[in-house]
C-alpha positions in Angstrom: 13.9 -9.5 4.6 12.4 -11.6 1.9 14.3 -14.4 0.2 14.9 -14.7 -3.6 12.0 -17.3 -3.9 9.4 -14.9 -2.5 10.7 -12.0 -4.6 10.1 -14.0 -7.8 6.4 -14.0 -7.3 6.1 -10.2 -6.9 5.2 -7.6 -9.5 8.1 -5.3 -10.3 6.2 -2.4 -8.6 5.8 -4.3 -5.4 9.5 -5.5 -5.5 10.6 -1.9 -6.0 8.4 -0.7 -3.0 9.8 -3.4 -0.7 13.4 -2.7 -1.8 13.8 0.2 0.7 12.2 2.2 3.6 9.2 4.3 2.7 10.8 7.7 3.4 9.1 10.5 1.7 7.6 8.4 -1.2 4.4 9.7 -2.7 1.3 7.5 -2.2 1.3 6.5 -5.9 4.4 4.3 -5.2 2.3 1.9 -3.2 1.5 -1.1 -5.4 -2.1 -1.1 -6.3 -2.5 2.6 -6.2 -3.7 3.8 -9.6 -3.4 7.4 -10.8 -7.1 8.0 -10.2 -7.0 6.5 -6.7 -3.9 8.5 -5.8 -5.8 11.7 -6.8 -8.7 10.6 -4.5 -6.3 9.9 -1.6 -4.4 13.2 -2.2 -7.7 15.2 -2.0 -8.2 13.5 1.5 -4.8 14.5 2.7 -3.1 11.2 2.0 -0.3 12.3 -0.3 2.6 10.2 1.2 3.0 6.4 1.3 3.8 6.7 5.1 0.4 8.3 5.8 -1.4 5.4 4.0 0.8 3.0 6.0 -0.3 4.8 9.2 -3.9 4.3 8.3 -3.1 0.5 7.8 -1.4 0.4 11.2 -4.2 2.3 12.9 -6.5 -0.6 11.7 -4.1 -3.0 13.4 -3.0 -4.4 10.0 -6.4 -5.8 9.4 -6.4 -6.2 5.6 -10.2 -6.6 5.3 -11.0 -3.5 7.2 -8.3 -1.4 5.3 -9.7 -2.7 2.0 -13.3 -1.8 2.9 -12.0 1.7 3.9 -10.2 2.1 0.7 -13.1 1.0 -1.3 -15.9 2.9 0.6 -14.0 6.0 1.5 -11.5 6.5 -1.3 -13.1 5.0 -4.3 -10.7 2.1 -4.8 -11.6 -0.9 -6.8 -11.5 -4.3 -5.1 -8.3 -5.2 -7.0 -6.6 -1.9 -5.9 -7.6 -2.4 -2.4 -6.2 -6.0 -2.3 -3.0 -5.1 -4.0 -2.3 -2.1 -1.8 -3.2 -3.8 1.5 -0.9 -6.7 0.5 1.8 -4.2 -0.4 1.6 -2.5 3.0 1.4 -6.0 4.8 4.6 -7.1 3.0 6.4 -3.9 3.7 5.5 -4.2 7.5 6.9 -7.8 7.4 10.2 -6.5 5.9 10.6 -3.3 8.0 8.7 -3.6 11.2 
């Protein structure tokens, strides 16, 4: 788990996502996923955070590759791609 010092530098949304297991959370819970991007992901069958996490894991937690995929295939902005890959990376560090 993360220490207090690391948590201080996180957005409230990232802190909330990292506070518990993913469970059945919708994809929009992932930090960096805007409403518009969530709609794009849902139309591709990625409606849950654990499905997006699965894609990240299939890419061997390679942030650059995951970000390219989010931008090219799902219409994410660079900022959204960076935030969401960081969110999933941090979640993996806490729970895997």
